[in-house]
C-alpha positions as CSV (number, residue, x, y, z in Angstrom):
1,X,-50.0,27.2,26.7
2,X,-51.3,29.7,24.0
3,X,-50.4,27.2,21.3
4,X,-52.1,24.3,22.9
5,X,-55.1,26.5,23.2
6,X,-55.1,27.5,19.7
7,X,-54.7,23.8,18.5
8,X,-57.5,22.8,20.4
9,X,-59.6,25.5,19.1
10,X,-58.5,24.5,15.6
11,X,-59.7,20.7,16.3
12,X,-63.0,21.9,17.3
13,X,-63.4,24.4,14.4
14,X,-62.3,21.8,11.9
15,X,-64.6,19.3,13.5
16,X,-67.5,21.6,12.7
17,X,-66.1,21.9,9.1
18,X,-66.1,18.3,8.7
19,X,-69.7,18.0,10.0
20,X,-71.0,20.3,7.3
21,X,-68.8,20.5,4.2
22,X,-69.6,17.0,2.7
23,X,-73.3,17.7,3.0
24,X,-73.9,21.4,2.1
25,X,-74.9,20.6,-1.5
26,X,-77.2,17.9,-0.3
27,X,-78.8,20.2,2.1
28,X,-79.5,22.9,-0.4
29,X,-80.7,20.4,-2.9
30,X,-82.8,18.0,-0.7
31,X,-83.4,20.2,2.2
32,X,-84.3,23.4,0.4
33,X,-85.2,22.2,-3.1
34,X,-82.5,24.2,-5.1
35,X,-81.4,22.4,-8.1
36,X,-77.9,20.7,-7.8
37,X,-76.3,23.0,-10.3
38,X,-77.6,26.1,-8.4
39,X,-76.6,24.8,-5.2
40,X,-72.9,23.9,-6.3
41,X,-72.7,27.3,-8.1
42,X,-74.0,29.1,-4.9
43,X,-71.3,27.4,-3.0
44,X,-68.7,28.3,-5.3
45,X,-69.4,32.0,-5.0
46,X,-67.7,32.0,-1.6
47,X,-64.3,31.3,-3.4
48,X,-64.6,34.9,-4.8
49,X,-65.1,36.6,-1.7
50,X,-62.7,34.5,0.0
51,X,-59.9,36.1,-2.3
52,X,-61.1,39.6,-1.4
53,X,-61.4,38.9,2.3
54,X,-57.9,37.5,2.5
55,X,-56.4,40.7,1.6
56,X,-58.7,42.6,4.3
57,X,-57.5,39.9,6.9
58,X,-53.9,40.4,6.1
59,X,-54.3,44.1,6.5
60,X,-56.4,43.7,9.6
61,X,-54.0,41.1,11.3
62,X,-51.2,43.6,10.9
63,X,-53.3,46.7,12.0
64,X,-55.3,45.2,15.0
65,X,-53.6,41.9,15.6
66,X,-54.2,38.4,14.3
67,X,-56.3,37.3,17.2
68,X,-58.9,39.9,16.7
69,X,-59.0,39.1,13.2
70,X,-59.3,35.4,13.7
71,X,-62.2,36.0,16.2
72,X,-63.9,38.2,13.5
73,X,-63.6,35.5,10.9
74,X,-65.1,33.0,13.3
75,X,-68.0,35.2,14.2
76,X,-68.6,35.8,10.5
77,X,-68.9,32.1,9.8
78,X,-71.1,31.6,12.7
79,X,-73.6,34.0,11.4
80,X,-73.2,32.9,7.8
81,X,-73.9,29.1,8.6
82,X,-76.7,30.3,11.0
83,X,-78.4,32.0,7.8
84,X,-78.1,28.8,6.0
85,X,-80.9,27.7,8.2
86,X,-83.4,30.3,6.6
87,X,-82.4,29.9,2.9
88,X,-85.5,29.3,0.8
89,X,-84.4,31.0,-2.5
90,X,-81.5,30.7,-4.9
91,X,-80.4,34.3,-4.3
92,X,-80.4,33.7,-0.6
93,X,-78.1,30.7,-1.0
94,X,-75.8,32.9,-3.1
95,X,-75.7,35.7,-0.6
96,X,-75.0,33.4,2.3
97,X,-72.3,31.5,0.6
98,X,-70.6,34.9,-0.3
99,X,-70.6,35.7,3.3
100,X,-69.2,32.2,4.2
101,X,-66.3,33.2,1.8
102,X,-65.6,36.2,3.7
103,X,-65.0,34.4,6.9
104,X,-63.2,31.7,5.2
105,X,-60.8,33.9,3.5
106,X,-60.1,35.8,6.6
107,X,-59.3,32.8,8.4
108,X,-56.0,31.5,6.6
109,X,-53.8,34.7,6.8
110,X,-54.9,35.7,10.2
111,X,-54.7,32.2,11.9
112,X,-51.1,31.8,10.2
113,X,-50.0,35.1,11.5
114,X,-51.3,34.1,15.0
115,X,-49.2,31.2,15.1
116,X,-46.1,33.3,14.0
117,X,-46.9,35.7,16.7
118,X,-47.2,33.0,19.4
119,X,-44.1,30.9,18.4
120,X,-40.5,31.6,17.9
121,X,-39.3,31.5,14.5
122,X,-37.2,28.4,14.8
123,X,-40.3,26.4,15.9
124,X,-42.8,27.5,13.6
125,X,-42.4,24.9,10.8
126,X,-43.3,22.1,13.6
127,X,-46.2,24.3,14.9
128,X,-47.7,24.7,11.5
129,X,-47.3,20.8,10.9
130,X,-49.0,20.1,14.2
131,X,-51.8,22.5,13.2
132,X,-52.5,20.6,10.2
133,X,-52.7,17.3,12.0
134,X,-55.3,18.8,14.2
135,X,-57.3,20.2,11.2
136,X,-57.1,16.7,9.7
137,X,-58.3,14.9,12.8
138,X,-61.1,17.4,13.1
139,X,-62.1,17.0,9.5
140,X,-62.2,13.4,9.8
141,X,-64.1,13.1,13.1
142,X,-66.5,15.8,11.9
143,X,-67.2,13.7,8.6
144,X,-67.9,10.6,10.5
145,X,-70.2,12.3,13.0
146,X,-71.9,14.2,10.2
147,X,-72.5,11.1,8.2
148,X,-74.2,9.5,11.0
149,X,-76.4,12.3,11.7
150,X,-77.2,12.9,8.1
151,X,-78.0,9.4,7.3
152,X,-81.8,9.9,7.7
153,X,-81.5,12.4,4.9
154,X,-84.2,14.5,6.7
155,X,-84.0,18.4,6.3
156,X,-83.9,18.4,10.1
157,X,-80.8,16.4,10.1
158,X,-79.1,18.8,8.0
159,X,-80.1,21.5,10.2
160,X,-78.6,19.8,13.2
161,X,-75.4,19.8,11.3
162,X,-75.6,23.5,10.8
163,X,-76.5,24.3,14.3
164,X,-73.5,22.2,15.5
165,X,-71.1,23.9,13.1
166,X,-72.4,27.4,14.4
167,X,-71.5,26.2,17.9
168,X,-68.0,25.1,16.9
169,X,-67.3,28.5,15.5
170,X,-68.4,30.2,18.6
171,X,-66.4,27.9,20.6
172,X,-63.3,28.6,18.7
173,X,-63.9,32.4,19.1
174,X,-64.3,31.9,22.8
175,X,-61.0,29.7,23.1
176,X,-59.2,32.5,21.2
177,X,-60.2,34.9,24.2
178,X,-57.9,33.0,26.7
179,X,-54.9,33.2,24.5
180,X,-52.2,35.8,25.5
181,X,-50.1,37.5,22.8
182,X,-46.8,39.2,23.1
183,X,-47.4,43.2,23.5
184,X,-47.8,44.8,20.0
185,X,-46.0,47.9,19.0
186,X,-48.0,51.0,19.2
187,X,-46.7,52.2,15.6
188,X,-49.0,51.6,12.8
189,X,-48.4,49.0,10.3
190,X,-48.5,51.7,7.6
191,X,-45.1,52.6,8.3
192,X,-44.0,49.2,7.2
193,X,-45.6,49.6,3.7
194,X,-48.8,48.5,2.4
195,X,-49.7,45.6,-0.4
196,X,-48.0,47.8,-3.0
197,X,-44.4,47.6,-1.1
198,X,-44.9,44.1,-0.3
199,X,-45.5,43.2,-3.9
200,X,-41.9,44.4,-4.5
201,X,-40.6,41.4,-2.9
202,X,-39.6,39.4,-6.0
203,X,-39.0,36.2,-4.1
204,X,-42.5,36.4,-2.6
205,X,-44.1,36.8,-6.1
206,X,-42.1,33.9,-7.5
207,X,-43.0,31.6,-4.6
208,X,-46.6,32.7,-5.1
209,X,-46.6,31.9,-8.9
210,X,-45.1,28.4,-8.0
211,X,-47.8,28.0,-5.4
212,X,-50.4,28.8,-7.9
213,X,-49.1,26.2,-10.3
214,X,-49.0,23.5,-7.5
215,X,-52.5,24.1,-6.2
216,X,-53.8,24.3,-9.8
217,X,-52.2,21.1,-11.0
218,X,-51.5,19.2,-7.9
219,X,-53.8,19.8,-4.8
220,X,-57.0,21.1,-6.4
221,X,-57.4,18.3,-9.2
222,X,-56.2,15.6,-6.8
223,X,-58.8,16.4,-4.2
224,X,-61.7,17.5,-6.5
225,X,-61.2,15.8,-9.8
226,X,-59.7,12.5,-8.8
227,X,-62.9,10.8,-7.7
228,X,-64.4,11.5,-11.1
229,X,-61.5,10.4,-13.0
230,X,-61.1,7.2,-10.9
231,X,-64.7,6.4,-11.8
232,X,-65.0,7.5,-15.4
233,X,-61.8,6.0,-16.6
234,X,-60.7,3.4,-14.0
235,X,-64.1,1.9,-13.3
236,X,-63.6,2.6,-9.5
237,X,-66.8,2.6,-7.4
238,X,-67.7,5.0,-4.9
239,X,-67.1,2.8,-1.9
240,X,-63.5,2.2,-3.1
241,X,-62.9,6.0,-3.9
242,X,-63.8,6.7,-0.2
243,X,-61.2,4.1,0.9
244,X,-58.7,5.9,-1.5
245,X,-59.4,9.2,0.3
246,X,-58.9,7.5,3.6
247,X,-55.5,6.3,2.2
248,X,-54.5,10.0,1.7
249,X,-55.5,10.9,5.0
250,X,-53.7,8.0,6.8
251,X,-50.5,8.7,4.6
252,X,-50.4,12.4,5.8
253,X,-51.1,11.5,9.5
254,X,-48.3,8.9,9.5
255,X,-45.7,11.0,7.4
256,X,-46.2,14.6,8.1
257,X,-44.4,14.8,11.4
258,X,-41.3,12.6,10.3
259,X,-41.1,14.5,7.0
260,X,-41.3,17.8,8.8
261,X,-38.4,16.8,11.0
262,X,-36.5,15.5,8.2
263,X,-36.6,18.9,6.6
264,X,-34.7,20.4,9.6
265,X,-31.5,21.8,8.6
266,X,-32.0,21.1,5.0
267,X,-32.6,23.6,2.0
268,X,-36.1,24.5,1.6
269,X,-36.6,25.1,-2.2
270,X,-34.8,21.8,-3.2
271,X,-37.1,19.8,-1.0
272,X,-40.1,21.6,-2.4
273,X,-38.9,20.6,-5.8
274,X,-38.5,17.0,-4.6
275,X,-42.0,17.0,-3.3
276,X,-43.4,18.4,-6.5
277,X,-41.5,15.7,-8.6
278,X,-43.3,13.2,-6.4
279,X,-46.6,14.6,-7.6
280,X,-45.4,14.3,-11.2
281,X,-44.8,10.5,-10.6
282,X,-48.2,10.3,-8.9
283,X,-50.1,11.5,-11.8
284,X,-48.0,9.3,-14.2
285,X,-48.9,6.3,-12.0
286,X,-52.6,7.3,-12.0
287,X,-52.6,7.5,-15.8
288,X,-51.2,4.0,-16.1
289,X,-53.9,2.7,-13.9
290,X,-56.6,4.2,-16.3
291,X,-55.1,3.5,-19.5
292,X,-52.4,0.7,-19.4
293,X,-53.4,-1.5,-16.5
294,X,-57.1,-1.1,-16.2
295,X,-57.6,-4.2,-14.1
296,X,-55.2,-2.7,-11.4
297,X,-56.8,0.8,-11.7
298,X,-58.1,0.9,-8.0
299,X,-55.0,-0.1,-6.7
300,X,-52.8,2.1,-8.9
301,X,-55.0,5.1,-8.2
302,X,-54.7,4.3,-4.5
303,X,-50.8,4.1,-4.8
304,X,-50.9,7.5,-6.6
305,X,-52.9,9.2,-4.1
306,X,-50.5,7.8,-1.2
307,X,-47.6,9.3,-3.4
308,X,-49.5,12.5,-3.6
309,X,-49.8,12.4,0.3
310,X,-46.1,12.1,0.7
311,X,-45.4,15.1,-1.6
312,X,-48.1,17.0,0.1
313,X,-46.3,16.6,3.4
314,X,-43.1,18.2,1.9
315,X,-45.4,20.9,0.4
316,X,-47.0,21.7,3.9
317,X,-43.6,21.8,5.7
318,X,-42.2,24.4,3.3
319,X,-44.5,26.9,1.8
320,X,-46.3,28.6,4.5
321,X,-43.4,28.4,7.1
322,X,-41.2,29.9,4.3
323,X,-43.5,32.9,3.7
324,X,-43.8,33.4,7.5
325,X,-40.0,33.3,8.0
326,X,-39.2,35.9,5.2
327,X,-42.0,38.4,6.1
328,X,-41.2,41.3,8.5
329,X,-43.2,41.1,11.6
330,X,-45.4,44.2,11.0
331,X,-46.5,43.0,7.6
332,X,-46.7,39.3,8.2
333,X,-50.4,39.1,7.7
334,X,-50.2,40.9,4.4
335,X,-47.3,38.5,3.1
336,X,-49.5,35.5,4.2
337,X,-52.6,37.1,2.5
338,X,-50.8,37.5,-0.8
339,X,-49.7,33.7,-0.5
340,X,-53.3,32.9,0.5
341,X,-54.4,34.6,-2.9
342,X,-52.4,32.2,-4.8
343,X,-54.0,29.3,-3.0
344,X,-57.7,30.5,-3.6
345,X,-56.6,31.0,-7.2
346,X,-55.4,27.6,-7.7
347,X,-58.7,26.2,-6.3
348,X,-60.6,28.2,-8.8
349,X,-58.5,27.7,-11.9
350,X,-57.6,24.0,-11.2
351,X,-61.1,22.4,-11.3
352,X,-62.1,24.7,-14.0
353,X,-59.4,23.9,-16.5
354,X,-59.1,20.3,-15.2
355,X,-62.9,19.6,-15.6
356,X,-62.6,20.5,-19.4
357,X,-59.4,18.3,-19.6
358,X,-61.2,15.4,-17.9
359,X,-64.1,15.4,-20.4
360,X,-61.6,15.0,-23.3
361,X,-60.5,11.5,-22.3
362,X,-58.2,9.8,-19.8
363,X,-54.8,11.2,-21.0
364,X,-55.4,14.9,-21.1
365,X,-55.7,15.7,-17.3
366,X,-52.8,13.7,-15.8
367,X,-50.3,14.6,-18.5
368,X,-51.2,18.2,-18.1
369,X,-50.9,18.2,-14.4
370,X,-47.7,16.2,-14.5
371,X,-46.2,18.8,-17.0
372,X,-47.1,21.9,-14.9
373,X,-45.8,20.2,-11.8
374,X,-42.5,19.4,-13.6
375,X,-42.0,23.1,-14.5
376,X,-43.0,24.1,-10.8
377,X,-40.4,21.7,-9.4
378,X,-37.9,23.2,-11.8
379,X,-39.0,26.9,-10.8
380,X,-38.9,26.0,-7.1
381,X,-35.2,25.0,-7.3
382,X,-34.4,28.0,-9.5
383,X,-36.0,30.5,-7.3
384,X,-33.9,29.4,-4.3
385,X,-31.4,32.3,-5.5
386,X,-33.8,34.8,-4.3
387,X,-34.3,33.5,-0.9
388,X,-32.4,35.4,2.1
389,X,-29.4,33.2,3.3
390,X,-31.0,33.2,6.7
391,X,-33.9,31.3,5.6
392,X,-32.3,29.0,2.9
393,X,-32.8,26.0,5.4
394,X,-35.6,25.1,7.8
395,X,-34.1,25.6,11.4
396,X,-32.4,22.5,12.9
397,X,-34.2,21.6,16.2
398,X,-31.2,19.9,17.6
399,X,-29.1,23.3,17.2
400,X,-31.8,25.0,19.0
401,X,-32.0,22.7,22.1
402,X,-28.1,22.9,22.1
403,X,-28.1,26.7,22.1
404,X,-25.7,26.4,19.0
405,X,-27.4,29.2,17.4
406,X,-26.7,32.6,18.9
407,X,-29.5,35.1,18.4
408,X,-29.0,38.8,18.0
409,X,-31.8,41.5,18.3
410,X,-32.0,45.1,17.5
411,X,-34.5,47.7,16.0
412,X,-36.2,47.2,12.7
413,X,-35.5,49.0,9.5
414,X,-31.8,49.2,9.9
415,X,-29.6,52.0,8.9
416,X,-25.7,51.7,8.7
417,X,-24.8,50.2,12.2
418,X,-27.6,47.7,12.2
419,X,-26.5,46.2,9.0
420,X,-22.8,46.5,9.7
421,X,-22.8,44.9,12.9
422,X,-24.4,41.8,11.7
423,X,-21.9,41.6,8.7
424,X,-19.1,41.5,11.4
425,X,-20.7,39.1,13.5
426,X,-21.0,36.5,10.6
427,X,-17.7,37.2,9.2
428,X,-15.5,37.1,12.4
429,X,-17.7,35.8,15.3
430,X,-20.4,33.3,14.4
431,X,-21.3,32.2,10.8
432,X,-24.7,30.6,12.1
433,X,-25.9,33.7,13.9
434,X,-29.6,34.5,13.8
435,X,-30.6,38.2,13.5
436,X,-33.9,39.5,14.6
437,X,-35.4,42.9,13.8
438,X,-38.3,44.1,15.9
439,X,-40.0,47.6,16.9
440,X,-37.8,49.8,19.0
441,X,-40.1,49.3,22.0
442,X,-40.0,45.6,21.9
443,X,-36.3,45.0,21.7
444,X,-35.8,44.6,25.5
445,X,-38.9,42.2,26.0
446,X,-38.2,40.2,22.9
447,X,-34.5,39.8,23.8
448,X,-35.4,38.3,27.3
449,X,-38.2,36.3,25.6
450,X,-35.9,34.7,22.9
451,X,-32.7,34.6,24.6
452,X,-31.3,37.0,22.3
453,X,-28.4,39.7,22.7
454,X,-29.4,43.1,22.0
455,X,-27.4,45.6,20.2
456,X,-27.5,49.2,18.8
457,X,-30.1,50.3,21.4
458,X,-29.5,52.5,24.5
459,X,-27.7,51.3,27.7
460,X,-26.5,48.0,26.3
461,X,-22.8,46.8,26.1
462,X,-23.0,46.5,22.3
463,X,-24.3,50.0,21.5
464,X,-23.3,53.7,21.3
465,X,-20.5,54.8,23.7
466,X,-19.5,58.4,23.5
467,X,-18.4,59.1,20.2
468,X,-18.1,55.6,19.0
469,X,-20.9,53.6,17.5
470,X,-22.3,50.0,18.0
471,X,-19.7,48.8,15.4
472,X,-16.9,50.1,17.5
473,X,-18.2,48.1,20.5
474,X,-18.2,44.9,18.4
475,X,-14.5,45.5,17.3
476,X,-13.3,46.0,20.8
477,X,-15.4,43.2,22.3
478,X,-14.1,40.6,19.9
479,X,-10.6,41.8,19.9
480,X,-10.7,43.0,16.1
481,X,-8.9,46.1,17.0
482,X,-5.7,44.5,16.4
483,X,-6.6,44.2,12.7
484,X,-5.6,47.6,11.2
485,X,-7.9,47.3,8.2
486,X,-11.0,46.7,10.6
487,X,-10.0,49.7,12.7
488,X,-10.1,52.0,9.6
489,X,-13.2,50.2,8.6
490,X,-14.9,51.0,12.0
491,X,-13.8,54.8,11.4
492,X,-15.7,54.8,8.0
493,X,-18.7,53.1,9.6
494,X,-18.6,55.6,12.5
495,X,-18.5,58.4,10.1
496,X,-21.4,57.0,8.0
497,X,-23.6,56.3,11.1
498,X,-23.2,59.5,13.0
499,X,-23.2,63.1,12.5
500,X,-19.5,63.5,11.9
501,X,-19.2,62.8,8.2
502,X,-15.5,64.1,8.1
503,X,-14.2,61.2,9.9
504,X,-13.1,59.4,6.8
505,X,-13.5,60.4,3.1
506,X,-15.5,57.2,2.4
507,X,-18.0,57.8,5.0
508,X,-20.6,59.7,2.9
509,X,-20.4,57.2,0.0
510,X,-20.9,54.3,2.2
511,X,-23.9,55.9,3.9
512,X,-25.4,56.8,0.5
513,X,-25.0,53.2,-0.7
514,X,-26.3,51.6,2.3
515,X,-29.3,54.0,2.4
516,X,-30.0,53.1,-1.1
517,X,-30.1,49.4,-0.3
518,X,-32.4,50.2,2.7
519,X,-34.9,51.9,0.3
520,X,-34.4,49.1,-2.3
521,X,-35.6,46.3,0.3
522,X,-37.8,48.2,2.7
523,X,-39.6,46.9,4.5
524,X,-37.8,43.5,4.5
525,X,-35.1,44.0,6.7
526,X,-33.4,40.6,6.3
527,X,-33.3,40.9,2.5
528,X,-31.6,44.5,3.2
529,X,-29.1,42.9,5.6
530,X,-28.3,40.1,2.9
531,X,-28.0,42.7,0.1
532,X,-25.5,44.8,2.2
533,X,-23.2,41.9,2.8
534,X,-21.4,42.3,-0.6
535,X,-21.0,45.9,-0.2
536,X,-19.5,45.5,3.2
537,X,-17.2,42.8,2.1
538,X,-16.0,45.2,-0.6
539,X,-15.4,48.0,1.9
540,X,-13.4,45.6,4.1
541,X,-11.3,44.6,1.2
542,X,-10.6,48.3,0.2
543,X,-9.6,49.1,3.7
544,X,-7.3,46.1,3.7
545,X,-5.6,47.5,0.6
546,X,-5.6,51.1,1.8
547,X,-3.7,50.1,5.1
548,X,-1.3,48.1,3.2
549,X,-0.5,50.9,0.8
550,X,0.1,53.1,3.9
551,X,2.6,51.0,5.3
């Protein structure tokens, strides 16, 4: 129910955006008498404040909750667009646009974090896809209604659009109040690390760099510069350009859900590389329309935009869901804010650099964009090596329905036992198991909610019993105590995990190495678990050799 309410609110919100966005420059110019250049520059100011507010939103979503932060963003935008009604001077337009940027920048990380809180990990990619569909429908309907209202070109018509937009922001904030979220841990997010800690995640930084390239050379120039390119070098009129934009929207509406489902069970990064390769081909087709086959320019540019739409569907199904998947629960807002920074940066770099290339002739822009996208495709495939194994593939919905994926849940920020037990499960029990780390006070409730088996907490079967630790419980339950090497390994793990460090001579060294990996990857519990697996493999091999030598 919470997801449906959120999506209804998004539909209303984006309907309001569609009402105003196409006509804001026209309002400031014709309705308030500001020069076109000043009006455009004022609106662009919002991009700068959006970057800063995105980081604030990430922190706020982790500290106070994503719902509170989204409501704050909506109220900020309601005030800002209301203030547009009293703009008379250029400085006022710049100030109001800056305030709009604050609300806009806050929306992305907080709304994405809200989805992650409402939806189980294996279903997020589908919900992100559905949200995009609601946004597209809302924007399209808003544009149609806004165009009919603004057709009279009177200042009062534009003021009507702004008033309606303010109402939609307030309506979305009201809808959010009916959404119930899972209980939050009382611990502060500061314990999980701030932005300085998050920026140590090398995979996140690489994915952000790839995203910056994709937005700069793919999304932004296609959305912002394509109309000017088509008109200047393809001789395509405004009416046809509108049809081409409609082709993109229809392509996404028809293809997004099938492509998202096609992704399930497949590796994320190669598919991102495939989508980016489609963008390379789209830019080549657009160049051919403007240079080699000028008589077919409109058709070829339309085909290029449709191809871009297919690549965009792959991009949307992978980038944000991947960041939401790799982010620890307590800092997910900040992970998404860092990704949002690369998005905002791309929309600042792409049009600025692309505009200069556009002015130099028909060849420079598409060739430059194609080259950058080609490098990004290669980088996407290469960076897969840094992605935790648990998140290499988009979850397969059929496996979820069939309960083939067994979930295990325990306390976050694991020490010895809570990385050794998952190693044992994957090695000897279930190679497809999913491991979930949450705050201590959430393990029981989240286990019930997600149908997961808790371990290494009080009063559960797979926990500490007497002098034995949770690893021992797994060894006994799954009949691994017939393996003498595993029995000795359990002894080493028990000594490393408990106060009895004299149990085995290897215990202190194993504890030191696993603790070092914890510090190296903190607060990313999944990366810590993945990094610990080779060490535990080596320990098991050592134990095998040791017991063989003793017999």
